[in-house]
N, CA, C and O of each residue as an XYZ file, in Angstrom:
476
protein
N       0.899     -0.918      0.052
C       0.202     -0.134      0.076
C       0.897      1.255     -0.049
O       1.780      1.366      0.802
N       0.775      2.286     -0.805
C       1.389      3.588     -0.784
C       0.626      4.234     -0.179
O      -0.581      4.080     -0.363
N       1.087      5.095      0.669
C       0.481      5.925      1.492
C       0.439      7.101      0.976
O      -0.380      7.966      1.288
N       1.492      7.233     -0.010
C       1.332      8.684     -0.658
C       0.657      8.697     -2.074
O       0.830      9.662     -2.819
N       0.074      7.884     -2.354
C      -0.440      7.727     -3.936
C      -1.413      8.792     -3.666
O      -1.987      9.071     -2.613
N      -1.480      9.311     -4.786
C      -2.506     10.633     -5.277
C      -2.330     11.845     -4.130
O      -3.195     12.693     -3.909
N      -1.291     11.777     -3.579
C      -0.972     13.071     -3.018
C       0.202     13.670     -3.411
O       1.219     13.034     -3.688
N       0.076     15.221     -3.459
C       0.869     15.914     -4.165
C       1.691     16.375     -2.683
O       1.215     17.042     -1.765
N       3.352     15.667     -2.805
C       3.900     16.540     -1.515
C       4.942     17.344     -1.714
O       5.838     17.334     -2.558
N       4.714     17.991     -0.884
C       6.063     19.656     -1.176
C       7.387     19.016     -0.535
O       7.258     18.245      0.416
N       8.389     19.257     -0.934
C       9.474     19.109     -0.156
C      10.029     20.175      0.616
O      10.275     21.182     -0.047
N      10.261     20.223      1.681
C      11.053     21.312      2.637
C      12.456     21.580      1.939
O      12.846     21.024      0.911
N      13.027     22.371      2.556
C      14.148     22.605      2.466
C      14.939     22.030      3.967
O      16.127     22.273      4.180
N      14.371     21.514      4.603
C      15.024     20.972      6.305
C      15.348     19.456      5.777
O      15.000     18.772      4.814
N      16.329     19.267      7.090
C      16.865     17.683      6.519
C      17.043     17.387      7.934
O      16.964     18.232      8.826
N      17.289     16.137      8.099
C      17.714     15.298      9.516
C      18.806     14.607      8.835
O      18.781     13.976      7.779
N      19.910     14.879      9.755
C      21.481     14.282      9.509
C      21.599     13.356     10.751
O      21.357     13.579     11.937
N      21.964     12.452     10.228
C      22.382     11.191     11.273
C      23.684     10.895     11.267
O      24.300     10.522     10.269
N      24.215     11.072     12.538
C      25.561     10.382     12.366
C      25.668      9.740     13.986
O      24.746      9.777     14.800
N      27.010      9.159     14.220
C      27.040      8.455     15.624
C      28.425      8.659     15.944
O      29.270      9.140     15.189
N      28.636      8.157     17.414
C      29.757      8.598     18.169
C      30.049      7.528     19.136
O      29.162      6.682     19.245
N      31.029      7.392     19.812
C      31.479      6.072     20.517
C      31.066      6.505     21.867
O      30.836      5.615     22.686
N      30.951      7.623     22.187
C      30.530      7.940     23.774
C      29.297      9.031     24.305
O      28.793      9.787     23.474
N      28.929      9.053     25.484
C      27.944      9.869     25.720
C      28.671     11.429     25.716
O      28.053     12.455     25.431
N      30.109     11.375     26.092
C      30.643     12.772     26.279
C      30.572     13.631     24.718
O      30.180     14.735     24.339
N      31.258     12.300     24.038
C      31.269     13.268     22.726
C      30.024     13.665     21.855
O      29.997     14.549     20.999
N      28.880     12.741     22.288
C      27.676     13.163     21.530
C      27.006     14.513     22.170
O      26.286     15.312     21.571
N      27.458     14.571     23.655
C      26.927     15.963     24.255
C      27.954     17.170     23.400
O      27.599     18.273     22.983
N      28.811     16.768     23.348
C      30.171     17.789     22.981
C      30.039     18.271     21.511
O      30.485     19.377     21.209
N      29.579     17.663     20.802
C      29.224     17.702     19.263
C      28.026     18.196     18.971
O      27.948     18.956     18.006
N      26.839     17.872     19.739
C      25.391     18.169     20.159
C      25.508     19.685     20.236
O      25.114     20.422     19.332
N      26.163     20.180     21.549
C      26.110     21.333     21.937
C      26.941     22.243     20.676
O      26.447     23.352     20.475
N      27.868     21.962     20.016
C      28.766     22.840     19.058
C      27.990     23.126     17.865
O      28.249     24.080     17.131
N      26.929     22.213     17.643
C      26.454     22.196     16.388
C      25.185     23.188     16.676
O      24.864     24.059     15.867
N      24.473     22.962     17.948
C      23.218     24.207     18.280
C      23.883     25.647     18.482
O      23.367     26.683     18.065
N      25.122     25.576     19.192
C      25.766     26.771     19.589
C      26.127     27.630     18.386
O      25.897     28.838     18.337
N      26.697     26.941     17.442
C      27.060     27.529     16.066
C      25.890     27.897     14.846
O      26.079     28.478     13.777
N      24.589     27.324     15.427
C      23.189     27.381     14.591
C      23.311     26.707     13.146
O      22.761     27.088     12.113
N      24.178     25.595     13.324
C      24.353     24.794     12.161
C      23.012     23.864     12.120
O      22.402     23.440     11.139
N      22.739     23.676     13.611
C      21.728     22.379     13.774
C      20.751     23.642     14.498
O      21.260     24.704     14.858
N      19.092     23.305     14.665
C      18.384     23.595     15.537
C      18.113     22.833     16.962
O      17.839     23.322     18.058
N      18.292     21.402     16.549
C      18.424     20.597     17.702
C      19.003     19.285     17.533
O      19.133     18.845     16.391
N      19.357     18.625     18.509
C      20.186     17.294     18.209
C      19.681     16.147     19.227
O      20.096     16.238     20.383
N      19.046     15.355     18.987
C      18.746     14.239     19.741
C      19.813     13.384     20.075
O      20.745     13.118     19.317
N      19.699     13.056     20.957
C      20.787     12.035     21.387
C      20.362     10.554     21.847
O      19.971     10.503     23.013
N      20.367      9.457     21.206
C      20.013      8.131     21.171
C      20.929      7.237     21.783
O      21.749      6.601     21.122
N      20.815      7.151     23.178
C      22.002      6.451     23.819
C      22.284      4.754     23.342
O      21.365      3.981     23.071
N      23.379      4.484     23.320
C      23.986      3.027     23.017
C      23.019      2.287     22.107
O      22.238      1.426     22.511
N      23.137      2.701     20.818
C      22.638      1.641     19.466
C      23.823      0.872     19.667
O      24.802      1.142     20.362
N      23.576     -0.190     18.910
C      24.576     -0.888     18.555
C      24.942     -1.185     16.922
O      24.115     -1.834     16.282
N      25.841     -0.843     16.430
C      26.267     -0.832     15.101
C      27.319     -2.213     14.501
O      28.282     -2.753     15.044
N      26.876     -2.388     13.612
C      27.741     -3.619     13.060
C      28.193     -2.818     11.467
O      27.481     -2.091     10.774
N      29.164     -3.118     11.301
C      29.698     -2.367     10.248
C      31.110     -3.099      9.556
O      31.650     -3.991     10.210
N      31.605     -2.757      8.414
C      32.839     -3.450      8.038
C      33.902     -2.073      8.235
O      33.606     -0.936      7.866
N      35.004     -2.404      8.801
C      36.068     -1.560      8.739
C      37.471     -2.222      8.737
O      37.949     -3.051      9.510
N      37.939     -1.675      7.753
C      39.573     -2.097      7.447
C      39.671     -3.520      7.180
O      40.660     -4.192      7.469
N      38.371     -4.069      6.487
C      38.433     -5.390      5.881
C      37.710     -6.568      6.944
O      37.504     -7.739      6.625
N      37.435     -6.049      8.068
C      37.131     -6.806      9.174
C      35.568     -6.422      9.593
O      35.343     -5.215      9.503
N      34.484     -7.212     10.022
C      33.212     -6.727     10.657
C      33.294     -6.511     11.792
O      33.824     -7.328     12.546
N      32.804     -5.376     12.212
C      33.227     -5.138     13.823
C      31.799     -4.938     14.051
O      30.930     -5.172     13.211
N      31.519     -4.309     15.724
C      30.299     -4.142     16.281
C      30.563     -3.127     17.529
O      31.410     -3.427     18.370
N      29.960     -2.152     17.608
C      30.162     -1.329     18.833
C      29.132     -0.635     19.241
O      28.287     -0.230     18.442
N      29.067     -0.404     20.548
C      28.115      0.545     21.215
C      28.285      1.880     20.781
O      29.380      2.376     21.049
N      27.369      2.668     20.103
C      27.110      3.965     19.673
C      25.994      4.869     20.458
O      25.086      4.394     21.139
N      26.218      6.174     20.251
C      25.372      7.176     20.507
C      24.862      7.457     19.232
O      25.792      7.749     18.480
N      23.672      7.492     18.627
C      23.226      8.072     17.610
C      22.883      9.554     17.737
O      22.190      9.875     18.703
N      23.296     10.528     16.853
C      22.800     11.991     16.950
C      21.671     12.077     15.704
O      21.842     11.704     14.543
N      20.834     12.496     16.114
C      19.317     13.034     15.037
C      19.728     14.661     15.032
O      19.689     15.343     16.056
N      20.056     15.084     13.952
C      20.152     16.297     14.091
C      19.369     17.119     13.117
O      19.446     16.768     11.940
N      18.582     18.220     13.431
C      17.585     18.741     12.463
C      18.115     19.844     12.155
O      18.406     20.522     13.141
N      18.418     20.407     10.917
C      18.831     21.457     10.147
C      18.019     21.813      8.821
O      16.840     21.498      8.657
N      18.713     22.436      7.991
C      18.335     23.165      6.660
C      19.538     22.450      5.593
O      20.606     21.922      5.907
N      19.015     22.621      4.417
C      19.913     22.501      3.480
C      21.004     23.216      3.121
O      22.084     22.899      2.622
N      20.390     24.519      3.560
C      21.179     25.844      3.351
C      22.516     25.562      4.478
O      23.668     25.913      4.224
N      22.148     24.938      5.614
C      23.574     25.185      6.694
C      23.990     23.711      6.554
O      24.594     23.250      7.523
N      23.752     22.847      5.446
C      24.345     21.632      5.812
C      26.101     21.566      5.481
O      26.916     20.832      6.041
N      26.322     22.431      4.553
C      27.760     22.414      4.527
C      28.596     22.716      5.778
O      29.604     22.046      6.004
N      28.201     23.720      6.609
C      28.683     24.124      7.749
C      28.618     23.216      8.804
O      29.479     23.049      9.667
N      27.181     22.437      8.651
C      27.361     21.489      9.563
C      28.287     20.136      9.534
O      28.815     19.676     10.546
N      28.391     19.641      8.396
C      29.046     18.676      7.796
C      30.625     19.185      8.114
O      31.306     18.356      8.718
N      31.178     20.274      7.821
C      32.376     21.032      8.183
C      32.682     20.765      9.699
O      33.679     20.149     10.076
N      31.678     21.314     10.571
C      31.735     21.061     12.075
C      31.750     19.860     12.702
O      32.366     19.757     13.763
N      31.085     18.775     12.152
C      31.263     17.502     12.568
C      32.676     17.021     12.056
O      33.198     16.135     12.733
N      33.220     17.382     11.192
C      34.465     16.640     10.588
C      35.550     17.344     11.449
O      36.599     16.712     11.582
N      35.469     18.419     11.984
C      36.157     19.143     12.907
C      36.556     18.848     13.957
O      37.681     18.987     14.438
N      35.312     18.264     14.524
C      35.366     17.866     16.063
C      35.073     16.736     16.356
O      35.071     16.452     17.554
N      34.783     15.881     15.531
C      34.426     14.274     15.874
C      35.655     13.382     15.694
O      36.215     13.228     14.608
N      35.958     12.919     16.616
C      37.058     11.956     16.914
C      36.878     10.625     15.871
O      38.016     10.250     15.585
N      36.182     10.045     15.413
C      36.151      9.286     14.101
C      36.886      9.824     12.935
O      36.698     10.961     12.504
N      37.964      8.744     12.293
C      38.503      9.165     11.287
C      37.491      9.233      9.888
O      37.740      9.981      8.942
N      36.632      8.564      9.926
C      35.204      8.693      9.112
C      34.014      8.463      9.969
O      33.512      7.415     10.375
N      33.554     10.232     10.215
C      32.251      9.916     10.678
C      31.066      9.918      9.945
O      30.954     10.651      8.963
N      29.827      8.902     10.448
C      29.110      9.188      9.733
C      28.123     10.437      9.394
O      27.497     10.939     10.327
N      27.997     10.869      8.272
C      27.282     12.104      8.034
C      26.386     11.883      7.061
O      26.874     11.891      5.930
N      25.243     11.691      7.135
C      24.092     11.232      6.016
C      22.756     12.454      6.349
O      22.141     12.496      7.415
N      22.568     13.175      5.430
C      21.370     13.911      5.102
C      20.121     13.377      4.598
O      20.100     12.860      3.481
N      19.106     13.449      5.294
C      17.900     12.916      4.754
C      16.998     13.959      4.670
O      16.901     14.794      5.569
N      16.284     13.981      3.597
C      15.179     15.032      3.007
C      13.975     14.977      4.294
O      13.431     13.949      4.699
N      13.756     16.254      4.752
C      12.306     16.407      5.347
C      11.057     16.574      4.396
O      10.798     17.686      3.936
N      10.532     15.827      4.197
C       9.273     15.991      3.055
C       8.308     16.954      3.445
O       7.945     17.840      2.672
N       7.789     16.811      4.814
C       6.831     17.632      5.068
C       6.804     17.541      6.774
O       7.431     16.659      7.360
N       6.159     18.359      7.346
C       6.141     18.452      8.965
C       5.100     19.504      9.237
O       4.433     20.110      8.399
N       5.060     19.657     10.962
C       4.311     20.828     11.243
C       4.723     21.925     11.199
O       5.773     22.154     11.800
N       4.070     22.971     10.497
C       4.240     24.185     10.166
C       4.945     24.884     11.112
O       5.920     25.538     10.740
N       4.613     24.864     12.331
C       5.325     25.665     13.723
C       6.482     25.429     13.687
O       7.399     26.248     13.628
N       6.565     23.910     13.731
C       8.191     23.175     14.073
C       9.081     23.433     13.035
O      10.276     23.503     13.324
N       8.690     23.605     11.758
C       9.457     23.859     10.746
C       9.769     25.451     10.547
O      10.786     25.857      9.985
N       8.982     26.103     10.966
C       9.371     27.590     11.243
C      10.396     27.846     12.198
O      11.357     28.594     12.018
N      10.077     27.018     13.487
C      11.105     27.269     14.506
C      12.336     26.761     14.260
O      13.383     27.226     14.712
N      12.214     25.632     13.416
C      13.968     25.334     12.954
C      14.284     25.998     11.815
O      15.408     25.813     11.347
N      13.478     26.782     11.232
C      14.271     27.840     10.075
C      14.590     28.864     10.591
O      15.410     29.519      9.949
N      14.081     29.491     12.017
C      14.661     30.673     12.676
C      15.719     29.974     13.625
O      16.662     30.706     13.925
N      15.736     28.936     14.052
C      16.927     28.558     14.694
C      18.296     28.159     13.932
O      19.361     28.084     14.545
N      18.231     28.018     13.143
C      19.428     27.855     12.128
C      19.634     29.067     11.352
O      20.580     28.950     10.573
N      19.041     30.209     11.317
C      18.819     31.650     10.288
C      20.420     31.931     10.858
O      20.819     31.817     12.017
N      21.073     32.276      9.826
C      22.754     33.053      9.911
C      22.513     34.193     10.688
O      23.275     34.417     11.629
N      21.454     35.053     10.421
C      21.405     36.622     10.470
C      20.740     36.671     12.133
O      20.642     37.825     12.550
N      20.314     35.660     13.047
C      19.861     35.730     13.831
C      20.936     35.678     15.032
O      20.665     35.368     16.192
N      22.072     36.000     14.591
C      23.219     35.916     15.919
C      22.938     37.009     16.082
O      23.459     37.651     16.994
């Protein structure tokens, strides 16, 4: 069943970015830096997810903290650069997913929170 059949979807300029890190301290430090620098409106920290991945030819697993980062396409380059500058991983996960739609008041708050001119 296609939930979107027959509906015209409007794409927003908002994104959700996923990243993981190896400790609660790193997660909090990264989250605070992203919000303070206004490249993210909000970062939700999901504790202790288990990640299974291939690294240097071997299958590994690790407990990680998932960062769910709310931002905009316009701010993504700065967000990506900020994560790469402060993240302890050699290859940090940085995946941007589009936000198709959302509550108008939440999307307005998000836009205001990442506006460069609001500094």
